[in-house]
TORLUMDO-124211 format. One line per 10 residues: their letters; for each residue x, y, z of N, C-alpha, C, CB. Coordinates in steps of 0.001 Angstrom, whole numbers, always signed. Glycine has a CB too. Example, Ala and Ser with C-alpha at 12.3 -4.5 7.8 and 13.67 -1.06 7.14 Angstrom:
BEGIN
AS) +13190/-5690/+7800/+12300/-4500/+7800/+13200/-3300/+7800/+11308/-4473/+9046; +12850/-2250/+7080/+13670/-1060/+7140/+12900/+30/+7870/+14084/-598/+5725
***
This chain:
BEGIN
MLLLVASVCG) -50717/+46964/+193336/-50985/+46835/+191918/-52441/+46441/+191682/-50041/+45810/+191288; -52931/+45532/+192499/-54309/+45082/+192364/-55276/+46246/+192478/-54631/+44029/+193413; -55067/+47112/+193451/-55983/+48232/+193647/-55887/+49248/+192526/-55708/+48906/+194970; -54703/+49474/+192013/-54534/+50425/+190925/-55305/+49970/+189698/-53054/+50601/+190588; -55136/+48730/+189305/-55828/+48217/+188128/-57324/+48169/+188380/-55303/+46824/+187751; -57727/+47776/+189572/-59150/+47733/+189898/-59754/+49126/+189826/-59369/+47129/+191291; -59015/+50121/+190257/-59514/+51485/+190208/-59723/+51938/+188774/-58558/+52427/+190921; -58777/+51620/+187920/-58878/+52002/+186517/-60048/+51276/+185876/-57568/+51692/+185763; -60147/+49974/+186089/-61220/+49208/+185475/-62569/+49533/+186087/-60945/+47732/+185602; -62602/+49840/+187353/-63859/+50174/+188000/-64426/+51494/+187537/-63680/+50202/+189473
AHLACGQSAP) -63571/+52382/+187071/-64017/+53694/+186638/-64638/+53667/+185252/-62869/+54657/+186659; -64315/+52656/+184455/-64792/+52587/+183078/-65746/+51418/+182937/-63616/+52453/+182086; -66994/+51707/+182678/-67967/+50662/+182476/-68227/+50506/+180995/-69263/+50963/+183232; -68388/+49291/+180589/-68617/+49008/+179180/-69950/+49606/+178737/-68591/+47488/+178919; -69943/+50146/+177547/-71171/+50711/+176988/-72174/+49596/+176749/-70885/+51480/+175672; -73419/+49894/+176979/-74467/+48930/+176695/-74697/+47908/+177795/-74151/+48225/+175444; -74048/+48021/+178918/-74265/+47081/+180017/-75506/+47515/+180783/-73020/+47010/+180961; -76260/+46537/+181283/-77487/+46859/+182005/-77178/+47497/+183354/-78337/+45603/+182199; -78096/+48311/+183821/-77912/+49000/+185100/-77723/+48024/+186263/-79104/+49905/+185378; -78520/+46942/+186361/-78287/+46005/+187469/-76901/+45361/+187423/-79344/+44919/+187454
MNERFQQATQ) -76414/+45061/+186240/-75092/+44450/+186133/-73998/+45480/+186414/-74896/+43831/+184738; -74220/+46727/+186027/-73257/+47771/+186383/-73188/+47928/+187899/-73636/+49116/+185720; -74336/+47880/+188546/-74388/+47983/+190008/-73677/+46788/+190646/-75859/+48061/+190499; -73937/+45600/+190132/-73285/+44389/+190663/-71784/+44472/+190441/-73858/+43107/+189993; -71364/+44979/+189287/-69947/+45163/+188983/-69307/+46119/+189995/-69766/+45700/+187544; -69980/+47225/+190283/-69463/+48200/+191245/-69355/+47586/+192646/-70368/+49447/+191280; -70351/+46799/+193034/-70307/+46138/+194341/-69145/+45165/+194421/-71621/+45406/+194616; -68942/+44399/+193365/-67827/+43449/+193340/-66492/+44177/+193370/-67910/+42553/+192098; -66412/+45303/+192675/-65179/+46095/+192674/-64882/+46626/+194071/-65285/+47263/+191674; -65912/+47104/+194758/-65723/+47580/+196132/-65290/+46443/+197052/-67017/+48220/+196661
AMRAGHLDEA) -65878/+45268/+196876/-65487/+44106/+197685/-64018/+43754/+197422/-66404/+42884/+197370; -63599/+43835/+196167/-62209/+43537/+195821/-61281/+44543/+196494/-62007/+43556/+194285; -61632/+45811/+196436/-60805/+46853/+197058/-60702/+46669/+198575/-61379/+48237/+196742; -61778/+46150/+199169/-61805/+45941/+200619/-61131/+44630/+201027/-63245/+45954/+201120; -60706/+43854/+200046/-60037/+42591/+200343/-60981/+41425/+200564/-59186/+42753/+201542; -62254/+41598/+200233/-63248/+40532/+200367/-63280/+39747/+199045/-64680/+41119/+200724; -62267/+38916/+198867/-62048/+38284/+197569/-63124/+37277/+197187/-60721/+37607/+197563; -63636/+36517/+198140/-64695/+35552/+197808/-65947/+36279/+197323/-65033/+34667/+199034; -66312/+37333/+198027/-67480/+38136/+197634/-67254/+38769/+196258/-67766/+39238/+198692; -66057/+39285/+196044/-65736/+39907/+194761/-65808/+38883/+193629/-64338/+40548/+194810
AQGFQAVTAA) -65234/+37704/+193856/-65260/+36665/+192825/-66689/+36279/+192473/-64482/+35429/+193290; -67531/+36114/+193484/-68933/+35771/+193224/-69632/+36857/+192419/-69678/+35541/+194540; -69348/+38103/+192751/-69963/+39212/+192026/-69525/+39271/+190576/-69637/+40515/+192702; -68220/+39170/+190353/-67728/+39218/+188974/-68192/+38006/+188180/-66201/+39300/+188954; -68289/+36849/+188825/-68798/+35662/+188131/-70253/+35849/+187728/-68655/+34418/+189017; -71042/+36473/+188588/-72442/+36742/+188257/-72553/+37683/+187069/-73173/+37334/+189462; -71713/+38703/+187062/-71738/+39670/+185964/-71319/+39009/+184652/-70817/+40863/+186275; -70236/+38240/+184684/-69758/+37614/+183448/-70720/+36544/+182941/-68380/+37003/+183668; -71436/+35877/+183851/-72432/+34895/+183417/-73604/+35580/+182723/-72934/+34072/+184613; -74019/+36724/+183259/-75151/+37456/+182685/-74771/+38212/+181422/-75714/+38424/+183704
QPGFAEAHFN) -73521/+38696/+181377/-73066/+39494/+180235/-71648/+39075/+179861/-73122/+41019/+180559; -71536/+38004/+179076/-70221/+37451/+178739/-69277/+38420/+178019/-70407/+36247/+177889; -69791/+39468/+177424/-68957/+40428/+176721/-68435/+41556/+177586/-69711/+40998/+175599; -68691/+41528/+178876/-68287/+42591/+179800/-66818/+42350/+180168/-69209/+42620/+181092; -65917/+42866/+179350/-64480/+42594/+179479/-63911/+43018/+180829/-63726/+43299/+178378; -64343/+44142/+181343/-63815/+44633/+182613/-64121/+43663/+183754/-64394/+46013/+182928; -65290/+43039/+183710/-65651/+42067/+184740/-64771/+40826/+184635/-67138/+41679/+184621; -64506/+40369/+183424/-63593/+39230/+183233/-62202/+39580/+183753/-63521/+38825/+181732; -61748/+40783/+183443/-60413/+41207/+183871/-60321/+41257/+185391/-60067/+42579/+183276; -61300/+41907/+186028/-61274/+42007/+187486/-61423/+40640/+188141/-62378/+42939/+187972
LGLVLEEQGR) -62230/+39769/+187547/-62329/+38406/+188060/-60965/+37729/+187981/-63388/+37594/+187271; -60256/+37945/+186888/-58906/+37393/+186770/-57977/+37898/+187860/-58325/+37729/+185418; -58074/+39175/+188186/-57249/+39733/+189261/-57555/+39072/+190602/-57464/+41243/+189365; -58842/+38887/+190871/-59250/+38268/+192135/-58767/+36818/+192186/-60794/+38332/+192306; -58982/+36091/+191107/-58561/+34693/+191073/-57048/+34564/+191231/-59008/+34038/+189767; -56312/+35462/+190611/-54860/+35459/+190754/-54465/+35704/+192217/-54226/+36529/+189836; -55119/+36646/+192846/-54841/+36964/+194250/-55159/+35769/+195151/-55656/+38196/+194694; -56129/+34964/+194752/-56505/+33779/+195515/-55606/+32580/+195203/-57953/+33423/+195232; -54676/+32749/+194274/-53785/+31658/+193908/-54394/+30679/+192918/-53370/+30924/+195129; -55498/+31059/+192307/-56184/+30207/+191324/-55735/+30631/+189931/-57750/+30308/+191465
NEQAIASFQK) -54454/+30381/+189661/-53796/+30949/+188488/-54353/+30468/+187155/-52350/+30640/+188542; -54674/+29197/+187029/-55211/+28712/+185750/-56550/+29364/+185442/-55366/+27182/+185773; -57387/+29491/+186456/-58675/+30151/+186271/-58481/+31637/+185975/-59559/+29965/+187516; -57493/+32242/+186615/-57199/+33656/+186369/-56791/+33869/+184921/-56090/+34155/+187314; -55926/+33013/+184418/-55481/+33119/+183015/-56668/+33006/+182076/-54435/+32027/+182682; -57542/+32054/+182337/-58730/+31881/+181492/-59595/+33143/+181509/-59558/+30664/+181964; -59729/+33749/+182667/-60536/+34966/+182776/-59878/+36124/+182032/-60748/+35340/+184252; -58551/+36253/+182159/-57839/+37299/+181418/-57996/+37097/+179908/-56341/+37309/+181802; -57946/+35856/+179467/-58112/+35580/+178037/-59501/+35985/+177551/-57871/+34093/+177751; -60512/+35738/+178373/-61876/+36136/+178006/-61995/+37656/+177935/-62894/+35572/+179016
ALC) -61243/+38341/+178766/-61270/+39818/+178751/-60716/+40360/+177443/-60464/+40388/+179935; -59815/+39622/+176836/-59200/+40071/+175588/-60104/+39871/+174365/-57895/+39338/+175375; -61040/+38964/+174453/-61886/+38637/+173279/-62976/+39642/+173081/-62502/+37259/+173422
***
């Protein structure tokens, strides 16, 4: 399930996002797909810090945090993705 959602979210980049952040988002998505959850979390956190409105990054960060068992943080990230 994690890979399916990551694939869908990784394919759609938010309009107006900077090229470096899109690249960082893609790198974090690849790390998530490869099971490198710490690397993925760091990447998505960097993207969301630089561009708080990047919903896909918040969503994918939530997926990674959930996979790591950090459920409260995952919920917070999912909520940010909805705003």
